[in-house]
C-alpha positions as CSV (number, residue, x, y, z in Angstrom):
1,M,156.9,94.7,167.5
2,R,154.1,94.2,169.9
3,A,156.5,92.6,172.4
4,E,158.5,95.8,172.3
5,N,155.2,97.8,173.2
6,A,155.1,99.5,169.8
7,S,151.8,101.2,169.0
8,P,149.5,99.5,166.5
9,R,150.2,102.3,164.0
10,V,153.9,101.8,164.2
11,C,153.5,98.1,163.7
12,G,151.3,98.9,160.6
13,M,154.0,101.1,159.2
14,F,156.7,98.5,159.8
15,Y,154.4,95.8,158.2
16,K,153.9,98.0,155.1
17,A,157.6,98.7,154.7
18,T,158.9,95.1,155.2
19,V,156.3,92.4,154.9
20,Q,153.9,93.9,152.4
21,S,156.6,95.2,150.1
22,I,157.8,91.6,149.7
23,L,154.3,90.0,149.8
24,L,153.1,92.2,146.9
25,F,156.3,92.3,144.8
26,G,155.3,92.2,141.2
27,S,151.5,92.2,142.0
28,E,150.8,94.8,139.4
29,T,151.1,92.1,136.8
30,W,149.4,89.3,138.6
31,N,146.2,87.9,137.3
32,L,144.6,87.1,140.6
33,S,141.6,84.8,141.0
34,P,139.1,85.6,143.6
35,V,140.4,82.7,145.7
36,S,144.0,83.9,145.6
37,L,142.9,87.5,146.5
38,K,140.8,86.1,149.4
39,S,143.9,84.2,150.7
40,L,146.0,87.3,150.5
41,E,143.3,89.3,152.3
42,G,143.1,86.6,155.0
43,F,146.8,86.8,155.7
44,H,146.6,90.6,155.8
45,I,143.6,90.6,158.2
46,R,145.3,88.1,160.5
47,A,148.5,90.1,160.6
48,A,146.4,93.3,161.4
49,W,144.7,91.4,164.3
50,R,148.1,90.5,165.7
51,M,149.4,94.1,165.4
52,A,146.2,95.5,167.0
53,G,146.4,93.0,169.8
54,K,142.9,91.6,168.9
55,R,142.3,87.9,168.3
56,P,139.3,85.8,167.6
57,Q,137.8,84.5,170.8
58,K,135.9,81.3,171.5
59,R,132.7,81.8,173.4
60,Q,131.3,79.5,176.0
61,D,128.8,78.0,173.6
62,G,131.7,76.9,171.3
63,K,131.2,79.6,168.6
64,W,133.9,82.1,167.7
65,T,133.7,85.8,167.6
66,Y,136.0,87.7,165.3
67,P,137.1,91.3,165.6
68,N,135.7,93.8,163.1
69,S,138.2,93.7,160.2
70,A,137.5,97.3,159.1
71,A,138.0,98.6,162.6
72,V,141.2,96.6,163.1
73,L,142.6,97.8,159.8
74,D,141.8,101.4,160.7
75,K,143.5,101.0,164.1
76,V,146.8,99.8,162.6
77,G,146.5,102.3,159.7
78,L,146.1,99.8,156.9
79,K,143.7,99.3,154.0
80,T,142.8,96.1,152.1
81,I,145.2,94.2,150.0
82,A,143.0,94.9,147.0
83,H,143.5,98.6,147.6
84,Y,147.3,98.3,147.6
85,I,147.3,96.1,144.5
86,G,145.1,98.7,142.8
87,I,147.6,101.5,143.6
88,R,150.5,99.5,142.2
89,R,148.5,98.7,139.0
90,Q,147.6,102.3,138.5
91,H,151.2,103.3,138.9
92,I,152.3,100.9,136.2
93,A,149.4,102.0,134.0
94,S,150.5,105.6,134.3
95,L,154.0,104.6,133.2
96,I,153.0,102.6,130.1
97,V,150.0,104.3,128.8
98,N,151.8,106.8,126.6
99,K,154.5,104.4,125.3
100,P,154.2,103.8,121.5
101,I,154.3,100.0,122.0
102,F,151.2,100.2,124.2
103,Q,149.2,101.9,121.4
104,S,150.5,99.3,119.0
105,C,149.2,96.5,121.3
106,V,145.8,98.2,121.7
107,D,145.4,98.7,117.9
108,G,146.9,95.4,117.0
109,V,145.0,92.6,115.3
110,R,145.4,89.0,116.5
111,R,147.2,86.9,114.0
112,R,145.9,83.5,113.1
113,G,147.2,80.8,115.4
114,S,148.2,83.2,118.2
115,G,146.9,82.9,121.7
116,V,143.4,84.1,122.4
117,R,143.9,85.0,126.1
118,Q,145.3,88.4,126.8
119,F,145.8,88.5,130.5
120,W,146.8,92.2,130.6
121,W,143.2,93.2,129.5
122,A,141.9,91.4,132.6
123,Q,143.9,93.6,135.0
124,S,141.9,96.2,136.9
125,M,143.5,99.4,135.6
126,D,141.9,102.6,134.6
127,L,143.9,103.5,131.6
128,E,142.0,106.7,130.8
129,T,142.7,108.1,134.2
130,A,146.4,107.1,133.8
131,R,146.5,108.7,130.4
132,A,145.0,112.0,131.8
133,A,147.4,111.9,134.7
134,R,150.4,111.5,132.4
135,I,149.3,114.5,130.3
136,A,148.7,116.6,133.4
137,G,152.1,115.9,134.8
138,P,153.6,113.7,137.5
139,V,151.3,112.6,140.3
140,V,152.4,111.2,143.6
141,V,150.1,108.4,144.7
142,S,149.8,108.0,148.4
143,D,148.0,105.0,150.0
144,D,146.8,107.4,152.7
145,E,144.4,109.1,150.3
146,E,140.8,108.1,150.3
147,E,139.3,107.0,147.0
């Protein structure tokens, strides 16, 4: 896109529509370790550097200088990967929070011999906010809104 002289914002929109939709497919159910999240963020930042036309540069003394990540993300109209994953998780939470099976899971008692680990409790979702949003009516979540 940069070879076609598209603006950084247009590149960012194209990236979100094509690359990021595939990259984060199913991420609302992932149990991400800090290392995995850091790898995704690294890819995301490097892609933003390319879209903004900014690259790390090697100084004369051999040290590297890196562009400010927040400024680059702002220039291309993106937020962090953690932000986008959070939006996806909140969307899923708002869909399941009022389902009868969800309440059965919350109220359920672990049977003897069953697994102790419940990965879905480890997901970063605000279920009370999702429950309140479902009661209030449909809410359109936009990634352009500031939290």
